[in-house]
C-alpha positions as CSV (number, residue, x, y, z in Angstrom):
1,X,-22.1,-5.1,17.3
2,X,-21.9,-1.7,15.4
3,X,-20.8,1.6,17.1
4,X,-22.9,4.6,17.0
5,X,-22.0,7.4,14.5
6,X,-20.7,9.8,17.2
7,X,-18.2,7.0,18.5
8,X,-17.3,5.4,15.3
9,X,-13.9,6.8,13.3
10,X,-14.2,8.5,10.1
11,X,-12.3,7.7,6.9
12,X,-10.6,9.4,4.4
13,X,-9.8,8.3,0.8
14,X,-6.9,9.4,-0.6
15,X,-6.0,8.9,-4.1
16,X,-2.5,8.8,-5.6
17,X,-0.4,8.6,-8.8
18,X,2.8,6.5,-8.8
19,X,5.4,7.4,-11.2
20,X,8.6,5.2,-12.2
21,X,11.8,5.6,-13.5
22,X,11.7,6.5,-17.0
23,X,13.8,3.4,-18.2
24,X,11.5,1.3,-15.3
25,X,8.5,-0.9,-17.2
26,X,7.8,-2.7,-14.0
27,X,4.5,-2.7,-12.9
28,X,4.4,-2.9,-9.2
29,X,1.8,-4.9,-7.1
30,X,-0.6,-4.1,-4.5
31,X,1.6,-5.7,-2.1
32,X,4.6,-3.8,-3.1
33,X,2.7,-0.3,-2.8
34,X,1.2,-1.3,0.7
35,X,4.6,-2.5,2.1
36,X,6.2,1.0,0.9
37,X,3.1,3.5,1.9
38,X,3.4,1.5,5.6
39,X,7.1,1.6,5.9
40,X,7.2,5.4,4.8
41,X,4.4,6.1,7.0
42,X,5.9,4.0,10.0
43,X,9.1,5.7,9.6
44,X,7.6,9.1,9.8
45,X,4.7,9.5,11.9
46,X,6.0,6.1,14.4
47,X,4.2,3.7,16.3
48,X,1.6,5.8,17.8
49,X,0.2,7.5,15.2
50,X,0.6,5.0,12.9
51,X,-2.1,2.9,14.6
52,X,-4.2,5.9,14.5
53,X,-3.7,6.2,11.0
54,X,-5.9,2.6,10.5
55,X,-3.9,2.7,6.8
56,X,-5.4,0.5,4.4
57,X,-4.8,0.5,0.6
58,X,-8.6,-0.1,-1.2
59,X,-7.8,0.4,-4.6
60,X,-4.9,-0.2,-6.8
61,X,-4.4,-0.4,-10.5
62,X,-1.1,-2.2,-11.3
63,X,-1.4,-0.8,-15.3
64,X,-1.8,2.3,-14.2
65,X,-0.2,3.3,-11.4
66,X,-3.5,4.6,-9.5
67,X,-4.4,3.9,-5.8
68,X,-6.7,4.7,-3.5
69,X,-5.4,4.6,0.4
70,X,-7.9,4.7,3.3
71,X,-6.6,6.4,6.4
72,X,-8.8,8.0,9.9
73,X,-9.6,11.6,9.4
74,X,-7.1,13.0,12.2
75,X,-3.7,11.6,10.1
76,X,-4.9,12.5,6.7
77,X,-2.7,15.6,6.3
78,X,0.4,13.2,8.1
79,X,-0.3,10.1,5.6
80,X,-0.3,12.5,2.9
81,X,3.3,14.1,3.5
82,X,4.5,10.9,4.1
83,X,3.5,9.5,1.2
84,X,5.6,12.3,-0.9
85,X,8.5,11.3,1.1
86,X,8.4,8.2,-0.8
87,X,10.8,7.7,-2.9
88,X,11.8,3.6,-3.8
89,X,10.3,0.5,-3.8
90,X,12.3,-2.7,-4.4
91,X,15.4,-0.5,-5.3
92,X,13.4,1.3,-8.3
93,X,13.2,5.1,-8.1
94,X,9.5,6.4,-7.9
95,X,8.0,9.2,-6.9
96,X,4.3,9.4,-5.3
97,X,2.3,12.1,-6.4
98,X,-1.5,13.3,-4.0
99,X,-4.4,13.7,-6.5
100,X,-7.0,14.2,-4.3
101,X,-8.7,13.6,-1.0
102,X,-12.7,12.3,-0.3
103,X,-14.6,11.4,2.7
104,X,-16.3,8.3,0.3
105,X,-14.9,5.3,-1.6
106,X,-17.8,5.7,-4.1
107,X,-16.1,9.5,-4.8
108,X,-12.8,7.8,-4.8
109,X,-13.2,5.1,-7.4
110,X,-14.6,7.7,-9.6
111,X,-12.2,10.2,-9.1
112,X,-9.4,7.6,-9.9
113,X,-11.8,6.0,-13.3
114,X,-11.3,10.1,-14.7
115,X,-7.7,10.3,-13.9
116,X,-6.7,6.7,-15.5
117,X,-9.4,8.6,-18.5
118,X,-7.3,11.6,-18.7
119,X,-4.0,9.3,-18.9
120,X,-4.9,7.0,-22.0
121,X,-4.0,8.2,-24.8
122,X,-6.2,10.0,-27.4
123,X,-6.9,8.7,-30.7
124,X,-5.6,11.4,-33.1
125,X,-8.3,13.0,-34.8
126,X,-8.3,13.9,-38.5
127,X,-8.2,17.3,-39.3
128,X,-9.4,16.4,-43.1
129,X,-12.6,14.2,-43.8
130,X,-11.1,12.2,-47.2
131,X,-13.7,10.1,-48.9
132,X,-13.2,7.8,-51.7
133,X,-15.6,9.9,-54.0
134,X,-12.9,12.5,-53.4
135,X,-10.7,10.7,-55.9
């Protein structure tokens, strides 16, 4: 049975980026990121607020280090602060940067796609167009 919209809890999606050490080329799995996020949020918020936060890692791009974390609208700000306090996963120093917050998963995936395309290296554009006929 579905809850009516007035009783249902509103969701927020936090888009974040994980940056690891310069000499560390390790890519973190979804389970490692979720475990690190849950541990940090639990140590920051405590048991009661952790259960109210209802945290879930909905999407994780391992290649670019961008993820989407679902939480409730009441604990969104506390979860963002807790995420920024996350400093290591599996003894590897990291930094978590919250990029954006949105209310729909569709918009969150669109924002993460835009962030990924900004990260991809661009092909250098030639200053001059040289063809075989020029020689």
